[in-house]
Structures are given as structure tokens and as C-alpha cells.
C-alpha positions in Angstrom: -114.6 7.6 -82.5 -118.1 6.2 -83.3 -121.3 7.5 -81.9 -121.7 4.3 -79.8 -118.2 4.7 -78.4 -118.9 8.4 -77.6 -122.0 7.5 -75.7 -120.1 4.8 -73.8 -117.4 7.3 -72.9 -120.0 9.9 -71.8 -121.5 7.2 -69.5 -118.1 6.6 -67.9 -117.6 3.2 -69.4 -114.0 2.1 -70.2 -113.4 1.9 -74.0 -110.8 -0.8 -74.8 -107.9 0.0 -77.1 -107.6 -1.7 -80.5 -107.3 -5.4 -80.0 -107.9 -5.2 -76.2 -110.7 -7.2 -74.6 -113.4 -5.4 -72.8 -112.5 -7.2 -69.6 -108.9 -6.0 -69.8 -110.0 -2.5 -70.6 -112.2 -2.4 -67.5 -109.3 -3.8 -65.4 -106.9 -1.1 -66.8 -109.4 1.6 -65.9 -110.0 0.2 -62.4 -106.3 0.0 -61.8 -105.9 3.7 -62.7 -108.7 4.6 -60.3 -107.3 2.4 -57.5 -103.8 3.8 -57.9 -105.3 7.3 -57.6 -107.4 6.4 -54.5 -104.5 4.5 -52.8 -101.9 7.1 -53.6 -101.1 7.8 -49.9 -100.3 4.1 -49.3 -97.9 4.0 -52.3 -96.2 7.3 -51.4 -95.9 6.3 -47.7 -94.4 2.9 -48.6 -92.0 4.6 -51.1 -90.8 7.1 -48.5 -90.4 4.3 -45.8 -88.4 2.1 -48.3 -86.2 5.0 -49.2 -85.4 5.7 -45.6 -84.6 2.0 -44.9 -82.2 2.0 -47.9 -80.6 5.2 -46.7 -79.9 3.6 -43.4 -78.9 0.2 -44.8 -76.6 1.1 -47.7 -74.0 2.9 -45.7 -73.8 -0.1 -43.4 -75.5 1.2 -40.3 -78.1 -1.6 -39.9 -79.9 -4.4 -41.7 -83.6 -3.4 -41.7 -85.0 -5.6 -44.4 -87.3 -7.3 -42.0 -89.2 -4.1 -41.4 -90.0 -3.8 -45.1 -91.0 -7.4 -45.2 -93.5 -6.7 -42.5 -94.9 -3.8 -44.5 -95.3 -6.0 -47.5 -97.0 -8.6 -45.4 -99.6 -6.2 -44.2 -100.2 -4.6 -47.7 -103.7 -6.1 -48.0 -104.7 -4.6 -44.7 -103.1 -1.2 -45.6 -105.2 -1.0 -48.7 -108.3 -2.1 -46.9 -107.9 0.8 -44.4 -108.2 3.2 -47.2 -111.4 1.7 -48.5 -113.7 4.2 -46.9 -117.4 4.7 -47.9 -116.6 7.9 -49.8 -114.2 6.0 -52.1 -116.7 3.2 -52.6 -119.2 5.8 -53.7 -116.7 7.4 -56.0 -115.9 4.0 -57.7 -119.7 3.4 -58.2 -120.0 6.9 -59.7 -117.2 6.1 -62.1 -118.8 2.8 -63.2 -116.2 0.6 -61.5 -117.9 -2.7 -60.6 -117.1 -4.6 -57.4 -115.5 -7.4 -59.5 -113.2 -5.0 -61.3 -112.3 -3.4 -57.9 -111.3 -6.8 -56.5 -109.2 -7.6 -59.5 -107.5 -4.2 -59.4 -106.9 -4.4 -55.7 -105.3 -7.8 -56.0 -103.0 -6.6 -58.7 -102.0 -3.5 -56.6 -101.2 -5.7 -53.5 -99.0 -7.9 -55.7 -97.3 -4.9 -57.2 -96.5 -3.3 -53.8 -95.4 -6.6 -52.3 -93.1 -7.2 -55.3 -91.6 -3.7 -55.1 -91.0 -4.0 -51.3 -89.6 -7.5 -51.7 -87.1 -6.2 -54.3 -86.0 -3.6 -51.8 -85.5 -6.3 -49.2 -83.3 -8.2 -51.7 -81.2 -5.0 -52.2 -80.9 -4.7 -48.4 -79.6 -8.2 -48.3 -77.1 -7.6 -51.1 -75.8 -4.2 -50.2 -76.4 -4.1 -46.4 -73.9 -4.9 -43.7 -72.8 -8.5 -43.3 -74.3 -10.7 -40.8 -72.8 -10.8 -37.3 -70.5 -13.9 -36.7 -71.9 -16.4 -34.4 -70.0 -18.6 -31.9 -69.2 -21.2 -34.6 -67.8 -18.7 -37.1 -69.1 -16.5 -39.9 -72.7 -17.0 -40.9 -73.4 -17.5 -44.7 -72.8 -14.3 -46.6 -75.6 -13.1 -48.9 -73.1 -12.0 -51.6 -69.5 -12.1 -52.5 -68.0 -9.1 -54.3 -66.5 -9.2 -57.8 -64.4 -6.3 -59.0 -65.4 -5.2 -62.5 -63.4 -2.3 -64.1 -62.4 -1.2 -60.6 -65.9 -1.3 -59.2 -66.8 -3.9 -56.5 -70.2 -5.4 -57.3 -72.1 -7.8 -55.1 -72.9 -11.2 -56.6 -75.7 -13.2 -55.0 -74.8 -16.5 -53.5 -77.0 -19.6 -52.9 -77.5 -18.3 -49.3 -79.3 -15.3 -50.7 -81.6 -17.3 -53.0 -82.2 -19.8 -50.2 -83.3 -16.9 -47.9 -85.4 -15.1 -50.4 -87.1 -18.2 -51.7 -88.0 -19.1 -48.1 -89.9 -15.9 -47.1 -91.2 -14.9 -50.6 -93.5 -18.0 -51.0 -94.7 -17.5 -47.4 -95.6 -13.9 -48.3 -97.7 -15.1 -51.3 -99.3 -17.9 -49.3 -100.3 -15.3 -46.7 -102.0 -13.1 -49.4 -103.9 -16.2 -50.6 -105.2 -16.9 -47.1 -106.2 -13.4 -45.9 -106.7 -11.7 -49.3 -110.5 -12.2 -49.5 -111.1 -11.0 -45.9 -109.0 -7.9 -46.5 -111.1 -7.1 -49.5 -114.2 -7.0 -47.3 -113.0 -5.0 -44.2 -109.8 -3.8 -42.4 -110.3 -5.7 -39.2 -107.7 -6.6 -36.6 -108.2 -10.2 -37.5 -106.5 -9.6 -40.9 -103.4 -8.4 -39.0 -103.3 -11.3 -36.7 -104.1 -13.9 -39.4 -101.4 -12.3 -41.6 -98.7 -12.6 -39.0 -99.8 -16.1 -37.9 -100.0 -17.5 -41.5 -96.7 -16.0 -42.5 -94.9 -17.5 -39.5 -96.4 -20.9 -40.1 -95.7 -20.8 -43.8 -92.2 -19.6 -43.2 -91.6 -22.4 -40.7 -92.8 -25.0 -43.2 -90.7 -23.6 -46.0 -87.6 -23.6 -43.7 -88.2 -27.3 -43.0 -89.1 -28.2 -46.6 -85.6 -29.5 -47.7 -85.2 -31.6 -44.5 -88.7 -33.0 -45.2 -87.7 -33.9 -48.7 -84.5 -35.6 -47.5 -86.6 -37.5 -44.9 -89.1 -38.7 -47.5 -86.6 -39.5 -50.2 -83.2 -40.1 -48.6 -81.8 -42.4 -51.3 -82.6 -40.1 -54.1 -81.4 -37.0 -52.5 -78.1 -38.6 -51.4 -77.3 -38.8 -55.1 -78.4 -35.2 -55.7 -77.2 -33.4 -52.6 -73.5 -32.5 -52.4 -73.2 -30.7 -49.1 -75.4 -30.5 -46.1 -76.6 -27.5 -44.1 -73.3 -27.4 -42.2 -71.3 -27.4 -45.5 -69.9 -30.9 -45.0 -69.7 -33.3 -47.9 -72.5 -35.9 -47.6 -72.8 -37.3 -51.2 -71.6 -37.1 -54.7 -74.5 -34.9 -56.0 -74.4 -31.5 -57.7 -76.4 -29.3 -55.3 -75.9 -27.9 -51.8 -78.5 -27.9 -49.1 -79.0 -24.1 -49.7 -79.5 -24.8 -53.4 -82.1 -27.4 -52.6 -83.8 -24.9 -50.4 -83.9 -22.4 -53.2 -85.2 -24.9 -55.8 -87.9 -26.1 -53.5 -88.9 -22.6 -52.6 -89.0 -21.6 -56.3 -91.3 -24.5 -57.1 -93.6 -23.5 -54.2 -93.5 -19.9 -55.2 -94.7 -20.7 -58.8 -97.4 -22.9 -57.4 -98.5 -20.2 -55.0 -98.7 -17.6 -57.7 -100.9 -19.9 -59.8 -103.2 -20.5 -56.8 -103.3 -16.7 -56.2 -104.4 -16.0 -59.7 -107.1 -18.7 -59.4 -108.3 -17.4 -56.0 -108.4 -13.8 -57.2 -110.7 -14.8 -60.0 -112.9 -16.5 -57.5 -112.9 -13.4 -55.3 -113.9 -11.3 -58.3 -116.8 -13.6 -59.2 -118.2 -13.6 -55.7 -117.7 -9.8 -55.1 
């Protein structure tokens, strides 16, 4: 290590690895600091997710919605741990406010992705939905037997469900993320719940809106409607259309989140 690098290390400045940009090196260091400071949130979420899985997998109850709520309020949860002592510690370690914002955004996305993955496991391995008056509701998975082992295989109903609430979760982070970086107020909780419900409602109606706006085109594309009845000579079901539309919105929302997080960092 050169004398210049040694002096930078003594000053607490992040030294990037070979070929790594200084910005990425600072982000990597800020991430390590944030993970250490927010360890309680990660540990608590892990324990809670494990408990939900322990209840769900034997078939006792379907509790994925609770984990989804925890993922929804992840920005607020991290903001609660942002006490003055921790802010002083970051300053002492040379973590700038911009790097803190970038690292916090990455941590929220990481936690939300992990909890969302557990929700998908709950949908796959949890008990089946209760039949309604008209018959069995769509199953999230059918089971294939491989070498004597029954494995769940996702159906279009699963992807339709996941790609309805997952874009809503990302959109909620875009809307409340900046405020959650500033303070942990009750407004963040209320805004998170309201934004998610509104976005979820819009995502649920998106296929119907597409059919309304382009009926002629979708009659050629759509094979079966929401009730499973044949409506055209296409190649995709209503649930498949829901999944495709949700996937497109999810990709767009992730792009917007990256752009917004950079704006938050510049204005920190």
C-alpha cells in the first residue's frame, strides 16, 4: 500500500479495490456501516419471516400478507433506527449523507426482495385457498412428482398475483422513500399504506384497462378471460396478461427507483 493510500486509510476514507471506482468503494463501505447499524431490523425481520414459514409450511395458515406488510414498511423501519448517535457515528467514520442515502436505498430494496421471496414461498408451499361459492379458487401451484418427491410448480395464477403486488411495493418505495430518509413520522406509515392500496388497485385493473383501450388487438391475443371461458383465438390467458403487464410495470418502476435514488443522494 502506498503512503497516500495509507494516509487515506488512517483518515477513515474508503480505499477502492483494484479496478473499482471511488464512488462504488464509498458505497460498499457505507453499506457495511449501514448493515452493522441496522442489524436489529435485519435480525428481527429474519426471525419473523422464519416464524411465518414455520406456521405456513405445515399447512396451518397462509400468512404471506403479514410479511408483505413488513416489506411495505421497511423504509419506515430503517428510519426509526436513524437516531442522532448513529448519525454522529457515520460522520465520524467519514460516511457522507449522499453515500448514506444510496446505502439505505439498497438496504431497503434488499430487505423487501428477501421478504417478497418468502411471500412467494408461502404462496407455493402454504395451504391451498379456501373454495368459494362458485368452486375452487385458482391454485398457486400444481404438484409434479419427480423421483418420488412432490414439487410445487408455479402456475399463471401465482405470477399474476406476485406481479400485481410487487410493482405496487416498488411504487410505494418510490413515493415515500425520500420522506423516510429524512424522518420516521407517522405520515410515512399512512402514505405507505395508502400508496400501496392505490397502486395495487390500479395494477389489478390494468389488464381490464388494456382490453378496454385495445379490444380488437387483445381479442386476437387473449385466449381465456378472467373466468376461464374461451373468448378468442389468442395464446395467452387473462392471468398471463396480468403477469406480463405487471412485469413491464415492475421493470419500469425499478428504473424509476434507480433514477429517484440518485436524485435523493444528490439532494441529501
